[in-house]
C-alpha positions in Angstrom: 0.2 0.0 -0.1 1.3 3.6 -0.8 1.3 6.0 1.6 1.0 9.6 1.1 2.7 11.7 3.3 1.6 15.6 3.6 3.8 18.2 5.1 2.0 21.1 6.5 4.1 24.2 6.7 3.4 26.3 9.9 4.1 29.9 9.3 6.0 31.3 12.4 3.6 34.0 14.3 3.9 37.3 12.5 3.3 40.7 13.6 -0.5 41.6 13.5 -1.8 42.7 10.2 -4.4 45.0 11.7 -4.6 47.1 14.7 -6.4 45.1 17.3 -8.0 46.5 20.4 -5.3 45.2 22.9 -2.4 46.8 20.9 -4.3 50.2 20.4 -4.9 50.6 24.2 -1.2 49.8 24.7 -0.2 52.6 22.3 -2.8 55.1 23.5 -1.5 54.5 27.0 1.9 55.5 25.6 0.7 58.2 23.5 3.8 59.0 21.3 5.7 57.5 18.6 9.2 58.1 17.0 9.3 58.5 13.1 12.0 59.3 10.8 11.3 62.5 9.4 12.1 61.4 5.8 8.6 59.5 6.2 6.7 62.5 6.7 5.7 65.1 4.5 4.0 68.3 5.9 0.6 66.9 4.8 0.8 63.8 7.2 1.2 66.1 10.4 -1.1 67.7 12.6 -0.8 70.1 15.5 -1.4 69.0 19.0 -5.0 70.7 18.9 -7.6 71.7 16.5 -5.8 74.5 14.5 -3.7 75.8 17.4 -0.4 76.9 16.9 1.5 74.2 19.0 5.1 73.2 19.2 4.2 69.3 19.0 3.0 67.5 16.2 1.0 64.2 15.9 0.4 61.8 13.0 -2.8 59.5 12.2 -1.9 55.7 11.3 -4.8 53.5 9.8 -4.8 49.8 10.0 -7.8 48.2 8.4 -10.9 50.0 9.6 -9.3 51.5 12.7 -7.1 54.6 13.4 -5.0 55.8 16.1 -3.3 59.3 16.6 0.2 59.6 18.2 2.4 62.3 19.2 5.7 62.5 17.5 8.4 62.3 20.3 11.9 61.3 19.8 12.1 59.6 23.2 9.2 57.5 22.6 9.4 53.7 23.1 7.2 53.0 20.1 9.0 53.4 16.6 7.7 53.6 13.1 9.6 52.1 10.2 8.9 51.3 6.6 7.9 47.8 5.3 7.1 47.7 1.6 4.3 50.0 1.1 3.4 50.2 4.7 4.5 51.1 8.0 5.4 49.0 10.9 5.2 50.1 14.4 7.8 48.8 16.8 8.2 48.6 20.5 11.4 47.3 21.6 12.1 46.1 18.2 9.0 43.9 18.3 6.5 44.4 15.6 3.0 45.5 16.5 0.7 46.1 13.6 1.1 47.5 10.3 -0.7 50.6 8.9 -0.7 53.6 6.6 -0.1 57.2 7.2 -3.4 59.0 6.9 -3.5 63.0 5.8 -5.2 65.1 8.3 -7.5 67.8 6.7 -7.8 70.1 9.6 -6.5 68.5 12.7 -7.9 64.9 11.9 -8.4 62.8 8.6 -11.7 63.4 6.8 -12.9 66.4 8.8 -12.4 70.0 9.3 -12.4 70.2 13.0 -11.4 73.8 14.0 -11.0 75.5 17.2 -12.7 78.9 16.9 -11.4 80.7 20.1 -8.1 79.6 21.1 -8.2 80.8 24.5 -10.7 80.6 27.7 -11.6 82.5 30.6 -12.0 79.4 32.5 -9.1 77.5 34.0 -9.6 73.9 33.7 -6.5 71.8 34.6 -6.6 69.4 32.0 -7.2 71.9 29.2 -4.3 73.8 27.4 -6.4 76.8 26.2 -6.1 79.0 29.2 -2.4 78.5 29.3 -1.5 79.3 25.4 -4.3 82.1 25.3 -4.5 82.2 21.5 -6.4 84.0 19.0 -10.0 84.0 17.8 -10.5 82.9 14.0 -12.7 85.0 12.2 -15.5 83.7 10.1 -13.7 84.3 7.0 -10.7 82.2 8.5 -13.0 79.3 9.3 -14.6 79.3 5.8 -11.2 79.5 4.1 -10.1 76.3 6.3 -13.1 74.5 5.4 -12.7 75.6 1.7 -9.2 74.1 1.8 -10.3 70.9 3.2 -13.3 70.4 0.9 -11.2 71.0 -2.0 -9.3 67.7 -1.4 -12.4 65.7 -1.9 -11.7 63.8 1.2 -13.9 66.1 3.6 -16.8 64.1 5.2 -17.8 66.5 8.4 -17.3 69.9 9.8 -16.6 69.8 13.5 -16.2 73.0 15.6 -14.8 73.3 19.1 -14.0 76.5 21.2 -13.0 77.9 24.3 -14.8 80.7 26.1 -13.1 84.0 25.0 -15.5 86.2 27.0 -18.5 84.6 27.9 -20.5 81.2 27.0 -23.2 83.2 25.6 -21.2 85.1 23.2 -19.3 82.0 22.3 -22.6 80.2 21.3 -23.6 83.2 19.4 -20.5 83.3 17.4 -20.6 79.5 17.0 -24.1 79.6 15.6 -23.3 82.3 13.4 -20.6 80.5 11.6 -22.6 77.2 11.6 -25.5 79.1 9.5 -22.8 80.6 7.1 -21.4 77.0 6.5 -24.8 75.2 6.0 -25.5 77.5 3.4 -22.4 76.6 1.4 -21.9 72.8 2.3 -23.9 69.7 2.0 -21.9 68.1 5.1 -22.8 67.2 8.6 -21.8 69.8 11.3 -20.9 68.8 15.1 -20.2 71.5 17.7 -18.5 71.3 20.8 -18.4 73.9 23.7 -19.4 74.8 27.0 -23.2 75.1 26.9 -25.7 77.7 28.0 -29.3 77.3 28.6 -30.3 77.9 25.3 -27.1 76.7 23.3 -28.6 73.3 22.0 -31.7 75.3 20.6 -29.4 78.0 19.0 -27.1 75.5 17.6 -29.8 73.0 16.2 -31.5 76.0 14.7 -28.3 77.3 12.8 -28.0 73.8 11.3 -25.5 71.8 13.6 -26.5 68.0 13.6 -24.5 66.9 16.6 -23.2 68.5 19.8 -20.8 67.6 22.6 -20.9 69.2 26.0 -17.7 67.6 28.0 -18.1 67.1 31.6 -14.4 66.0 32.3 -15.3 64.0 35.4 -18.4 62.7 37.1 -16.8 63.1 40.4 -18.2 66.1 42.0 -15.1 66.5 44.1 -12.8 66.1 41.2 -14.8 68.3 38.9 -14.5 71.1 41.7 -10.7 70.4 41.7 -10.3 70.6 38.1 -12.7 72.9 36.8 -13.5 75.4 40.0 -15.3 77.9 37.9 -17.8 75.6 36.2 -20.8 73.8 37.0 -21.4 70.1 36.6 -25.0 70.1 36.8 -25.3 73.1 34.4 -23.2 70.7 31.8 -25.3 67.6 32.7 -28.7 69.6 32.0 -27.6 70.7 28.9 -26.6 67.3 27.8 -30.1 65.9 28.7 -31.6 69.0 27.1 -29.5 68.3 23.9 -30.9 64.6 23.5 -34.4 66.2 23.4 -33.3 68.6 20.2 -30.6 66.6 18.7 -32.0 63.2 19.2 -30.3 59.5 20.1 -26.7 59.0 18.6 -26.3 63.0 18.3 -25.1 63.8 21.7 -22.1 63.3 23.5 -19.6 64.1 26.0 -16.0 63.4 27.0 -15.0 61.6 30.2 -11.4 62.0 31.1 -9.6 58.9 32.3 -6.7 59.3 34.7 -7.7 62.4 37.1 -7.6 60.2 40.2 -10.9 58.7 40.0 -11.7 55.0 40.3 -13.2 52.4 37.9 -16.6 52.5 39.9 -17.0 56.4 39.5 -16.7 55.9 35.7 -19.2 53.2 35.6 -21.5 55.2 37.7 -21.0 58.0 35.2 -21.1 56.0 32.1 -24.3 54.5 33.3 -25.7 58.1 34.2 -24.8 59.3 30.8 -26.1 56.3 28.7 -29.4 55.9 30.6 -30.0 59.6 29.3 -28.9 58.5 25.7 -25.9 60.6 26.0 -22.6 58.8 24.4 -19.7 59.3 26.8 -16.2 59.3 25.2 -13.5 57.8 27.8 -10.7 59.9 26.7 -7.1 59.5 28.6 -5.7 62.3 30.3 -3.6 64.5 28.4 0.4 63.4 28.1 1.6 66.5 30.0 -0.1 69.2 31.9 0.5 72.9 30.7 1.3 74.5 34.0 3.8 73.5 36.6 0.9 73.9 39.3 -1.6 71.6 37.7 -3.3 68.9 39.5 -2.5 66.4 36.6 1.2 66.1 37.9 -0.3 64.2 40.8 -2.1 61.6 38.8 -1.1 58.9 36.2 -2.1 58.4 32.7 -4.2 55.2 32.4 -2.6 52.0 31.4 -3.5 49.8 28.5 -5.4 47.1 30.8 -7.6 49.8 32.2 -8.4 51.4 29.1 -9.6 48.1 27.6 -11.7 47.0 30.5 -13.3 50.6 30.8 -13.7 50.5 27.0 -15.7 47.0 27.0 -17.9 48.1 29.7 -18.7 51.3 27.8 -19.6 49.1 24.9 -21.9 46.9 27.2 -23.7 50.2 28.5 -24.1 51.5 25.2 -25.8 48.3 23.9 -28.1 48.2 26.9 -29.4 51.5 25.7 -29.4 50.2 22.0 -26.9 53.4 21.2 -24.6 53.2 18.5 -21.6 55.0 17.7 -21.3 54.2 14.1 -24.4 56.2 13.5 -22.5 59.4 14.9 -21.3 61.8 12.0 -18.7 64.3 13.4 -16.1 65.2 15.8 -14.3 62.5 18.2 -16.9 59.6 17.3 -16.0 59.8 13.6 -12.4 60.2 14.0 -11.7 57.5 16.9 -7.9 58.3 16.8 -7.6 59.2 20.5 -9.8 56.5 22.1 -10.7 53.0 22.5 -14.1 53.3 20.5 -17.0 50.9 21.1 -18.4 49.3 17.8 -15.2 50.1 16.2 -12.4 49.1 18.0 -14.1 46.7 20.4 
């Protein structure tokens, strides 16, 4: 009897082709990357914030349907090297995943994400605007930035954010005016993020915005008083709840910063409070560095990968419980996904 021997070749375990949730969590916990300047053209770099004149730059890497944003830092433990037509991300010379550079339009890919007022009268400890005290973009400047992004053919959304140059009321009025002008010219979704007023949702919705983001920062009352002593958590929560009545489900979101000294139970209760009211929380790791030597951020640590992944899974379950779907969101951070572990997309 003849015997046929079949030899099976087992390929050694190789670098992940696409960006997994666990690897993205690890990269976000680090937050930065080294990259040879020869791999970068001006079109692949973006400033640290949405149109601000800042010293650092960042890159966006896409792997499959997933995206990550990393600050460029020559001291980072992560390194990007070319590999054929793609780039390979390494940590301690071990390959993590392969991807390609994405071109940011204004701040991020596919969006004109623009800061209107680059200054703020409030002094929240996790925000750079009060320290930088930049300028205020005119309507003409915003129009020009959007026009340049639109001319690329890649623009999918317009997203506008702002500090508070004089007062929340004046900021809302300025924002509503700019949104009205943009809706006359572009058939694109427009999202807005700023500090709310009693009537801000009505004004912004009437102007043509389709989504809004009012950031709570933290749902821990003591931490909120410590980090945002001039603001009211209750005002923001009331505005968020009212915004859902006006904009609808999957159209209202809020940043919860992870790494201010809170525990996971505080995050869980905060996420439940928001999702029960059909508000989508965005779990955002605290900034890589503070912008003031007196900042309370110096006393706490950036969240590690295991915590980011654990909280991301918890958020996904809470969203599913309320039948909220991030993939239906059309603007701002929920469209970009570069800075966070995003449910329904990353996990």
